[in-house]
A tleap script that builds the chain and sets N, CA, C and O, in Angstrom:
source leaprc.protein.ff14SB
mol = sequence {
  NMET THR GLU GLN GLU GLN PRO LEU THR ALA
  GLN VAL ARG VAL VAL GLY GLY ASP PRO THR
  PRO GLU GLU LEU ALA ALA THR THR ALA VAL
  LEU GLN ALA ALA LEU ASP GLU LEU ALA GLY
  MET HIE ARG ARG ALA HIE ARG SER PRO THR
  ARG TRP GLN ARG GLU SER LYS GLY LEU ARG
  ALA PRO LEU GLU PRO GLY ALA TRP ASN ARG
  TRP ALA CARG
}
set mol.1.N position { -18.492 10.006 -24.776 }
set mol.1.CA position { -17.372 9.171 -24.256 }
set mol.1.C position { -16.911 7.809 -24.869 }
set mol.1.O position { -17.844 7.043 -25.110 }
set mol.2.N position { -15.993 7.474 -25.088 }
set mol.2.CA position { -15.513 6.202 -25.582 }
set mol.2.C position { -15.647 5.114 -24.352 }
set mol.2.O position { -15.911 5.361 -23.175 }
set mol.3.N position { -15.370 3.751 -25.008 }
set mol.3.CA position { -15.466 2.739 -24.015 }
set mol.3.C position { -14.359 2.952 -23.092 }
set mol.3.O position { -14.646 2.714 -21.919 }
set mol.4.N position { -12.952 3.411 -23.362 }
set mol.4.CA position { -11.877 3.345 -22.723 }
set mol.4.C position { -11.966 4.498 -21.666 }
set mol.4.O position { -11.307 4.404 -20.630 }
set mol.5.N position { -12.830 5.671 -21.923 }
set mol.5.CA position { -13.079 6.985 -21.103 }
set mol.5.C position { -14.147 6.510 -19.843 }
set mol.5.O position { -14.133 6.994 -18.712 }
set mol.6.N position { -14.852 5.693 -20.216 }
set mol.6.CA position { -15.976 5.464 -19.164 }
set mol.6.C position { -15.409 5.191 -17.786 }
set mol.6.O position { -14.456 4.419 -17.892 }
set mol.7.N position { -15.639 5.531 -16.574 }
set mol.7.CA position { -15.333 4.984 -15.444 }
set mol.7.C position { -15.657 3.850 -14.988 }
set mol.7.O position { -16.775 3.461 -15.327 }
set mol.8.N position { -14.962 3.077 -14.229 }
set mol.8.CA position { -15.315 1.642 -13.672 }
set mol.8.C position { -16.593 2.048 -12.758 }
set mol.8.O position { -16.683 3.183 -12.290 }
set mol.9.N position { -17.537 1.089 -12.543 }
set mol.9.CA position { -18.463 1.210 -11.565 }
set mol.9.C position { -18.343 0.305 -10.591 }
set mol.9.O position { -17.948 -0.829 -10.860 }
set mol.10.N position { -18.615 0.617 -9.525 }
set mol.10.CA position { -18.413 -0.409 -8.192 }
set mol.10.C position { -19.495 -1.380 -8.300 }
set mol.10.O position { -20.600 -0.898 -8.548 }
set mol.11.N position { -19.417 -2.632 -8.167 }
set mol.11.CA position { -20.436 -3.500 -8.102 }
set mol.11.C position { -20.288 -4.011 -6.595 }
set mol.11.O position { -19.303 -4.672 -6.266 }
set mol.12.N position { -21.486 -3.622 -5.524 }
set mol.12.CA position { -21.498 -4.203 -4.431 }
set mol.12.C position { -22.999 -4.847 -4.283 }
set mol.12.O position { -24.073 -4.475 -4.756 }
set mol.13.N position { -22.670 -5.914 -3.474 }
set mol.13.CA position { -24.053 -6.828 -3.518 }
set mol.13.C position { -24.232 -6.949 -1.878 }
set mol.13.O position { -23.414 -7.448 -1.105 }
set mol.14.N position { -25.284 -6.468 -1.605 }
set mol.14.CA position { -25.712 -6.507 -0.091 }
set mol.14.C position { -26.501 -7.457 0.187 }
set mol.14.O position { -27.615 -7.619 -0.312 }
set mol.15.N position { -25.799 -8.374 1.271 }
set mol.15.CA position { -26.571 -9.769 1.479 }
set mol.15.C position { -27.410 -9.800 2.731 }
set mol.15.O position { -28.002 -10.797 3.144 }
set mol.16.N position { -27.398 -8.389 3.396 }
set mol.16.CA position { -28.285 -8.383 4.648 }
set mol.16.C position { -28.355 -7.282 4.985 }
set mol.16.O position { -27.502 -6.474 4.619 }
set mol.17.N position { -29.521 -6.884 5.881 }
set mol.17.CA position { -29.820 -5.594 6.192 }
set mol.17.C position { -30.670 -4.759 5.036 }
set mol.17.O position { -31.109 -5.138 3.950 }
set mol.18.N position { -30.721 -3.605 5.632 }
set mol.18.CA position { -30.993 -2.532 4.664 }
set mol.18.C position { -30.575 -1.215 4.692 }
set mol.18.O position { -31.243 -0.297 5.166 }
set mol.19.N position { -29.167 -1.078 4.047 }
set mol.19.CA position { -28.226 0.125 4.159 }
set mol.19.C position { -29.191 1.047 3.521 }
set mol.19.O position { -30.164 0.761 2.824 }
set mol.20.N position { -28.638 2.484 3.969 }
set mol.20.CA position { -29.208 3.666 3.284 }
set mol.20.C position { -28.068 4.228 2.359 }
set mol.20.O position { -26.852 4.076 2.480 }
set mol.21.N position { -28.638 4.783 1.588 }
set mol.21.CA position { -27.563 5.188 0.304 }
set mol.21.C position { -26.139 5.772 0.884 }
set mol.21.O position { -25.024 5.624 0.383 }
set mol.22.N position { -26.516 6.516 2.149 }
set mol.22.CA position { -25.070 7.150 2.496 }
set mol.22.C position { -24.406 6.112 2.933 }
set mol.22.O position { -23.206 6.144 2.662 }
set mol.23.N position { -24.871 4.972 3.664 }
set mol.23.CA position { -24.237 3.929 4.327 }
set mol.23.C position { -23.430 3.075 3.051 }
set mol.23.O position { -22.264 2.707 3.200 }
set mol.24.N position { -24.042 2.864 2.045 }
set mol.24.CA position { -23.588 2.324 0.783 }
set mol.24.C position { -22.275 3.123 0.210 }
set mol.24.O position { -21.197 2.654 -0.154 }
set mol.25.N position { -22.721 4.479 0.248 }
set mol.25.CA position { -21.799 5.364 -0.241 }
set mol.25.C position { -20.334 5.053 0.492 }
set mol.25.O position { -19.273 4.829 -0.090 }
set mol.26.N position { -20.547 5.098 1.812 }
set mol.26.CA position { -19.498 5.131 2.721 }
set mol.26.C position { -18.663 4.075 2.745 }
set mol.26.O position { -17.439 4.190 2.808 }
set mol.27.N position { -19.428 2.732 2.683 }
set mol.27.CA position { -18.656 1.723 2.529 }
set mol.27.C position { -17.838 1.480 1.206 }
set mol.27.O position { -16.790 0.833 1.175 }
set mol.28.N position { -18.445 2.082 0.098 }
set mol.28.CA position { -17.819 2.057 -1.045 }
set mol.28.C position { -16.569 2.794 -0.924 }
set mol.28.O position { -15.546 2.263 -1.355 }
set mol.29.N position { -16.517 4.035 -0.353 }
set mol.29.CA position { -15.503 4.709 -0.129 }
set mol.29.C position { -14.350 4.119 0.575 }
set mol.29.O position { -13.187 4.147 0.171 }
set mol.30.N position { -14.808 3.548 1.740 }
set mol.30.CA position { -13.611 2.940 2.443 }
set mol.30.C position { -13.037 1.941 1.638 }
set mol.30.O position { -11.834 1.940 1.379 }
set mol.31.N position { -13.904 1.003 1.182 }
set mol.31.CA position { -13.286 -0.176 0.275 }
set mol.31.C position { -12.441 0.317 -0.854 }
set mol.31.O position { -11.476 -0.374 -1.179 }
set mol.32.N position { -12.703 1.498 -1.532 }
set mol.32.CA position { -12.014 1.981 -2.732 }
set mol.32.C position { -10.637 2.424 -2.131 }
set mol.32.O position { -9.587 2.132 -2.703 }
set mol.33.N position { -10.667 3.139 -0.959 }
set mol.33.CA position { -9.561 3.779 -0.579 }
set mol.33.C position { -8.550 2.528 0.033 }
set mol.33.O position { -7.330 2.697 0.037 }
set mol.34.N position { -9.157 1.279 0.542 }
set mol.34.CA position { -8.213 0.209 0.825 }
set mol.34.C position { -7.668 -0.479 -0.465 }
set mol.34.O position { -6.547 -0.981 -0.538 }
set mol.35.N position { -8.387 -0.455 -1.257 }
set mol.35.CA position { -7.958 -1.020 -2.604 }
set mol.35.C position { -6.894 -0.196 -3.401 }
set mol.35.O position { -5.982 -0.703 -4.055 }
set mol.36.N position { -7.127 1.105 -3.264 }
set mol.36.CA position { -6.060 2.051 -3.768 }
set mol.36.C position { -4.873 1.970 -2.996 }
set mol.36.O position { -3.816 2.116 -3.612 }
set mol.37.N position { -4.835 1.787 -1.892 }
set mol.37.CA position { -3.537 1.895 -0.900 }
set mol.37.C position { -2.899 0.250 -1.310 }
set mol.37.O position { -1.684 0.195 -1.500 }
set mol.38.N position { -3.519 -0.746 -1.409 }
set mol.38.CA position { -3.031 -2.048 -1.806 }
set mol.38.C position { -2.265 -1.827 -3.262 }
set mol.38.O position { -1.111 -2.178 -3.506 }
set mol.39.N position { -3.060 -1.248 -4.053 }
set mol.39.CA position { -2.396 -1.279 -5.591 }
set mol.39.C position { -1.235 -0.337 -5.266 }
set mol.39.O position { -0.118 -0.755 -5.570 }
set mol.40.N position { -1.322 0.856 -4.703 }
set mol.40.CA position { -0.015 1.609 -4.401 }
set mol.40.C position { 0.949 0.842 -3.849 }
set mol.40.O position { 2.105 1.070 -4.205 }
set mol.41.N position { 0.734 -0.060 -3.022 }
set mol.41.CA position { 1.868 -0.871 -2.301 }
set mol.41.C position { 2.460 -1.756 -3.241 }
set mol.41.O position { 3.684 -1.885 -3.256 }
set mol.42.N position { 1.774 -2.342 -3.978 }
set mol.42.CA position { 1.998 -3.276 -5.037 }
set mol.42.C position { 3.030 -2.587 -5.905 }
set mol.42.O position { 4.175 -3.003 -6.082 }
set mol.43.N position { 2.441 -1.355 -6.492 }
set mol.43.CA position { 3.487 -0.617 -7.350 }
set mol.43.C position { 4.755 -0.456 -6.919 }
set mol.43.O position { 5.714 -0.738 -7.636 }
set mol.44.N position { 4.887 0.066 -5.567 }
set mol.44.CA position { 6.185 0.334 -4.889 }
set mol.44.C position { 6.988 -0.813 -4.881 }
set mol.44.O position { 8.190 -0.795 -5.146 }
set mol.45.N position { 6.277 -1.914 -4.550 }
set mol.45.CA position { 7.157 -3.378 -4.305 }
set mol.45.C position { 7.776 -3.695 -5.873 }
set mol.45.O position { 8.896 -4.197 -5.968 }
set mol.46.N position { 7.042 -3.396 -6.992 }
set mol.46.CA position { 7.565 -4.037 -8.194 }
set mol.46.C position { 8.087 -2.793 -9.101 }
set mol.46.O position { 8.290 -2.900 -10.311 }
set mol.47.N position { 8.232 -1.881 -8.532 }
set mol.47.CA position { 8.965 -0.732 -9.466 }
set mol.47.C position { 10.425 -0.948 -9.678 }
set mol.47.O position { 11.037 -1.621 -8.849 }
set mol.48.N position { 11.111 -0.386 -10.826 }
set mol.48.CA position { 12.467 -0.753 -10.924 }
set mol.48.C position { 13.119 0.487 -9.977 }
set mol.48.O position { 12.532 1.541 -9.734 }
set mol.49.N position { 14.230 0.183 -9.583 }
set mol.49.CA position { 15.196 1.293 -8.741 }
set mol.49.C position { 15.312 2.389 -9.836 }
set mol.49.O position { 15.373 2.211 -11.052 }
set mol.50.N position { 15.330 3.582 -9.137 }
set mol.50.CA position { 15.565 4.897 -9.593 }
set mol.50.C position { 17.133 4.937 -10.321 }
set mol.50.O position { 17.861 4.006 -9.978 }
set mol.51.N position { 17.673 5.861 -11.223 }
set mol.51.CA position { 18.859 6.066 -11.503 }
set mol.51.C position { 19.720 6.334 -10.107 }
set mol.51.O position { 20.763 5.720 -9.882 }
set mol.52.N position { 19.268 7.135 -9.366 }
set mol.52.CA position { 20.033 7.475 -7.882 }
set mol.52.C position { 20.165 6.093 -7.151 }
set mol.52.O position { 21.199 5.900 -6.512 }
set mol.53.N position { 19.438 5.355 -7.183 }
set mol.53.CA position { 19.288 4.153 -6.195 }
set mol.53.C position { 20.437 3.283 -6.879 }
set mol.53.O position { 21.327 2.784 -6.190 }
set mol.54.N position { 20.384 3.132 -8.175 }
set mol.54.CA position { 21.138 2.284 -9.020 }
set mol.54.C position { 22.727 2.635 -8.713 }
set mol.54.O position { 23.552 1.829 -8.281 }
set mol.55.N position { 22.954 3.980 -9.024 }
set mol.55.CA position { 24.265 4.766 -8.763 }
set mol.55.C position { 24.788 4.569 -7.355 }
set mol.55.O position { 25.989 4.420 -7.128 }
set mol.56.N position { 23.806 4.572 -6.366 }
set mol.56.CA position { 24.483 4.720 -5.098 }
set mol.56.C position { 24.871 3.680 -4.593 }
set mol.56.O position { 25.466 3.745 -3.517 }
set mol.57.N position { 24.670 2.551 -5.160 }
set mol.57.CA position { 25.350 1.403 -4.615 }
set mol.57.C position { 26.895 1.356 -4.546 }
set mol.57.O position { 27.551 0.719 -3.722 }
set mol.58.N position { 27.449 2.261 -5.709 }
set mol.58.CA position { 28.871 2.321 -5.671 }
set mol.58.C position { 29.654 3.305 -4.624 }
set mol.58.O position { 30.876 3.349 -4.477 }
set mol.59.N position { 28.654 4.105 -3.913 }
set mol.59.CA position { 29.141 5.066 -2.785 }
set mol.59.C position { 29.643 4.091 -1.611 }
set mol.59.O position { 29.236 2.938 -1.468 }
set mol.60.N position { 30.561 4.709 -0.817 }
set mol.60.CA position { 30.863 4.184 0.335 }
set mol.60.C position { 29.679 3.937 1.290 }
set mol.60.O position { 28.553 4.409 1.137 }
set mol.61.N position { 30.077 3.139 2.290 }
set mol.61.CA position { 28.858 3.028 3.387 }
set mol.61.C position { 28.846 4.189 4.315 }
set mol.61.O position { 29.861 4.853 4.525 }
set mol.62.N position { 27.771 4.418 4.834 }
set mol.62.CA position { 27.687 5.544 5.760 }
set mol.62.C position { 28.595 5.567 6.855 }
set mol.62.O position { 28.972 4.491 7.319 }
set mol.63.N position { 29.017 6.690 7.357 }
set mol.63.CA position { 29.861 6.607 8.580 }
set mol.63.C position { 29.000 6.033 9.866 }
set mol.63.O position { 27.834 6.420 9.954 }
set mol.64.N position { 29.436 5.268 10.714 }
set mol.64.CA position { 28.931 4.972 11.841 }
set mol.64.C position { 28.972 6.081 12.993 }
set mol.64.O position { 29.822 6.964 12.886 }
set mol.65.N position { 28.298 6.086 13.843 }
set mol.65.CA position { 28.635 7.191 14.983 }
set mol.65.C position { 29.927 7.017 15.934 }
set mol.65.O position { 30.158 5.902 16.401 }
set mol.66.N position { 30.487 7.741 16.126 }
set mol.66.CA position { 31.935 7.677 16.427 }
set mol.66.C position { 33.147 7.146 15.737 }
set mol.66.O position { 34.291 7.059 16.184 }
set mol.67.N position { 32.690 6.811 14.580 }
set mol.67.CA position { 33.858 6.424 13.201 }
set mol.67.C position { 34.603 7.350 13.022 }
set mol.67.O position { 35.644 7.046 12.441 }
set mol.68.N position { 34.469 8.498 13.327 }
set mol.68.CA position { 35.421 9.447 12.665 }
set mol.68.C position { 36.537 9.646 13.954 }
set mol.68.O position { 37.669 9.990 13.616 }
set mol.69.N position { 36.308 9.473 15.206 }
set mol.69.CA position { 37.008 9.521 16.403 }
set mol.69.C position { 38.031 8.477 16.166 }
set mol.69.O position { 39.250 8.637 16.233 }
set mol.70.N position { 37.351 7.325 15.864 }
set mol.70.CA position { 38.266 6.142 15.577 }
set mol.70.C position { 39.269 6.215 14.739 }
set mol.70.O position { 40.381 5.772 15.029 }
set mol.71.N position { 38.947 6.875 13.417 }
set mol.71.CA position { 39.862 6.947 12.522 }
set mol.71.C position { 40.986 7.761 12.833 }
set mol.71.O position { 42.104 7.441 12.430 }
set mol.72.N position { 40.789 8.806 13.529 }
set mol.72.CA position { 41.637 9.857 13.965 }
set mol.72.C position { 42.735 9.407 14.978 }
set mol.72.O position { 43.797 10.025 15.065 }
set mol.73.N position { 42.432 8.242 15.792 }
set mol.73.CA position { 43.471 7.688 16.589 }
set mol.73.C position { 44.673 7.218 16.242 }
set mol.73.O position { 45.434 6.775 17.103 }
savepdb mol mol.pdb
quit
């Protein structure tokens, strides 16, 4: 494996107590899931609009409930 292919290792420092390996694994998994979720939220917030989103701005606004009846009067 080259340096770029090596997976990152989690660095967790226990400051109190004596957790079992299973408890450390569970804690690491929960923290990793939370970080993954935050990273996904960050990517969604900063991604550029899709082609459909850019071009849909030129389309008319959606009809409101009852708008068709008002038009026919």
